[in-house]
C-alpha positions as CSV (number, residue, x, y, z in Angstrom):
1,M,-66.7,-5.5,-24.0
2,N,-69.1,-4.2,-21.4
3,S,-68.4,-1.5,-18.8
4,V,-67.9,-4.1,-16.0
5,G,-65.2,-5.8,-18.0
6,I,-63.5,-2.5,-18.7
7,A,-63.6,-1.5,-15.1
8,N,-62.2,-4.9,-14.0
9,T,-59.4,-4.6,-16.6
10,Y,-58.6,-1.1,-15.4
11,A,-58.6,-2.2,-11.7
12,A,-56.3,-5.1,-12.5
13,T,-54.0,-2.9,-14.5
14,M,-53.8,-0.4,-11.7
15,Q,-53.2,-3.1,-9.1
16,A,-50.3,-4.5,-11.2
17,Q,-48.7,-1.1,-11.7
18,T,-49.0,-0.4,-7.9
19,S,-47.5,-3.8,-7.1
20,Q,-44.6,-3.2,-9.5
21,A,-43.9,0.3,-8.1
22,L,-43.9,-1.1,-4.5
23,Q,-41.6,-3.9,-5.5
24,S,-39.2,-1.5,-7.2
25,E,-39.2,0.8,-4.1
26,M,-38.6,-2.1,-1.8
27,L,-35.6,-3.3,-3.9
28,K,-34.2,0.3,-3.8
29,I,-34.5,0.3,0.0
30,A,-32.9,-3.1,0.3
31,A,-30.0,-2.0,-2.0
32,Q,-29.4,1.1,0.1
33,Q,-29.4,-1.0,3.3
34,D,-26.9,-3.4,1.7
35,A,-24.7,-0.5,0.6
36,G,-24.8,0.9,4.1
37,L,-23.8,-2.5,5.6
38,V,-20.9,-2.8,3.1
39,A,-19.7,0.6,4.0
40,L,-19.9,-0.3,7.7
41,L,-18.0,-3.5,7.2
42,Q,-15.3,-1.7,5.1
43,E,-14.9,1.0,7.8
44,G,-14.6,-1.7,10.4
45,A,-12.0,-3.6,8.4
46,A,-10.0,-0.3,7.9
47,N,-10.1,0.4,11.6
48,L,-9.0,-3.2,12.4
49,Q,-6.1,-2.8,10.0
50,S,-5.0,0.4,11.5
51,T,-5.1,-1.0,15.0
52,Q,-3.0,-4.1,13.9
53,T,-0.2,-2.0,12.4
54,A,2.9,-1.4,14.4
55,P,2.8,1.5,16.8
56,A,4.9,4.6,16.1
57,P,8.5,4.5,17.3
58,G,8.7,4.9,21.1
59,L,5.0,4.1,21.7
60,G,3.6,0.9,23.2
61,T,6.4,-1.6,22.5
62,Q,7.7,-2.0,26.0
63,V,6.3,-1.3,29.5
64,D,8.6,-0.2,32.3
65,V,7.5,-2.0,35.5
66,S,10.7,-1.5,37.5
67,A,9.3,1.4,39.5
């Protein structure tokens, strides 16, 4: 194998390694974003459930409009 072939093989190998590293990093970022979205949705669902529960006794069940 001549030096040009070795250089081409090395360049292709480095390009493949760089590409794999970038893909791995992009997958990690996407997973973090998905986890953040899931956490946001879970928090929203918890807030929705807490607002849909019955109010504490004496609060918000009747409004006095006789005055």
